[in-house]
N, C-alpha and C positions, 0 to 999 in steps of 0.2 A: 440554373439548375433545370433539369427536365424531368418529366414524368413519363414512364413507359405507358403504353396505350396500345389497344387492340384495334386495327384497321380491317374493317370489313369490306369487301367486294362483292356486291350483289349483281349478278347476272340474269336478265329476265329472259326466259324462253318464250318461244311464240306460243300462244294460246293452243291447247289440244282439246278438242271436243270429242265427245263420244260419237261413233257412228251409229247409224240406224242398224238394230238388231245386233249390237255388238254387247257381249254380256261384260259385267262389272270386272271380272277377273282378267278378260281379254284387254278391255280398255287400261286396268291398272298395268298389265304387263306390257302394253305398248307405251305407255307414260314412262315407266321405269326404264325402258329400252332407250327411249328418247333422253332422259336424265343420264343415264349411263354413258351414251355415245357423247353427250357434251362435256362431261367429266373425263372422257377417256378412260374409263374403268369397265370392268366385265360386269353385267348385270348377273345377279345370283337368281336361282331358282328357288329359293326358299319360300315358304308360305308364311303368312304372319304367325300361325300357331308354331310352326318350326323355330321362327326366330325368338319368339317368346321362350321356348323350351332352351335354346341355346344360351340367351340371356340368363335365365335362371340356373342352369347348369354352371355357366361361368361365375355368378354370384355365389353359388354353393361352394364352388372350389376356393374362390378368393376367401370366403369366411373360414373354411377348413384351413387354409394356409395362415391367415392372421392369427387363427385360435392355436395353431401349433406354434407358431413363432411366438405367440403370447406365452405358451407354457415354457418354451426355451428361454425366455427372457425371465420369467419367474423363477426357473432352474438356476440361471446366471446370478440373480440377484439373491437366491437363497444363501443364508450363512452357514446351513449345516453341511453342504456338499458343494464343492467348487467344481463347476462345469470345466471340460476340457478347454472349450474356447477362451473361457474367462481365464484359466491358468497361462494359456498361450499369450493372451493379451497381456497380462501381469508380468510373465517374463519378458516382455518387449519393453513395457515401461521401465522395468527394474533395471535392464540393461542400460537404457538411457538415463535414468537417473537412481544410481546405486545407493545413495544414502537414504532414500525414501524406504520406510518398511514396507514388506509385501502386504501386510494386511491392510495398510492404509490404501495402497494401490488397488488392491482386489475390492475393497469396501467402495471406492469411488468407481471402478470400472463397473460394478454391480449395479450402480445407478446410472451411469452415463451410457453404457454398452459402445463406448468410443474410445480409442487409444489417444487420438488427438484431443478430444475434449479433456480427458483426464490429464493428460500432459500439461495442457493450459491451465486447468485448475490447479494443480500442483505448481507450476513456475510462476502463476500469478499470485500464489498465497492464499487461494480460496479454499484448498484443503489444508488444514493445519496438521503437522507432523512433528515428531521429534527425531532428528536425523539419527541414523545408526552409525555405529562407529565406523569411520572411514578407513582407508587403507594406510593414510599418512599416520593416523593415531595407531593403528595396529602394527605399523612398523616402527614407531618410536617406543612402542611397550617393550619392557626388557623380557619379553617371552620367548626365549629359546631362538630357534633358526628364523632367518628371515622369510617373509611370505612372498608370493608372487605379486608380480606388479598389477595395480589395479587401476580402473580408470578415476580421474580426479572427481572429487564431489561435484555436483550439478552448480552450475552458475546460477547466481540470483539475477535473472534478466528482467524481473518486474520493475517498470518505472517507479521511483521514489513519489513523485507527483504527477498528476496529470496535466499535462502541457495545455496553455490556453487555447493556442492557435493550432489549427489543421497543420501548418508547415512544421511547427516545433513537434506536433505528435508523430508527423511522418519521419522526421529526422530520428526521433527517439527510437521508433519501431526499427529505422534501418539500422541504428547502431545495436539494438538487442539482437535482431536478426543475424548480423553479421558475428556477434559474440557466439551465439548458438551453432552457427555455421562452423566457425574456427574450433569450437570445441568439439563439436562432432567429428571434423576432420582429424583432430588430434588422436581422438579416442579410435578411430578407425586405424590410423597409422600405427598406434601402438598395439592394437589389437591383432593386426595382421603382419606386425613385424616390417613393416616398410620404413624404407629411409626418408626422413623428411626433406623434401625436394624445394 
């Protein structure tokens, strides 16, 4: 096993001394130029006060952005009104997992803010739900005309037990991944009316 680490390369520049009758500002500018030349970058002409103002402005902008994204996050998690982004994400999850009720999907998305995390939570059984009536059940019911074709119910890909060895876990993962890819391929072919090659 290996651990990531940070390597520092330190370069010592020649000593720079202040010349006679050289002001502090001129000495600082000369030192700045020497360092910038060594780093092969352009030296800026900002004063210390200007840099402080720029940093303060940047921090204020980041605080404004994080506050506004926190407001959006609160709106997304709010049960009274469903944000359009949340509706869009819920529709994408519903397309992949049609048997999962939309209310369950929306609730978990409000908490996770991530389609991938919500899909994982549902597929691994972390989010409990009662499946909605599947298309198979709807077709078998004696209710008049036949209904349009729907995708099959989602696969249960959660492993029954947690394998003991890393090799067994990897094999289990590969099998479940292959099942999901095959199911997604079948749904795509059915949805777009393609011939199964």
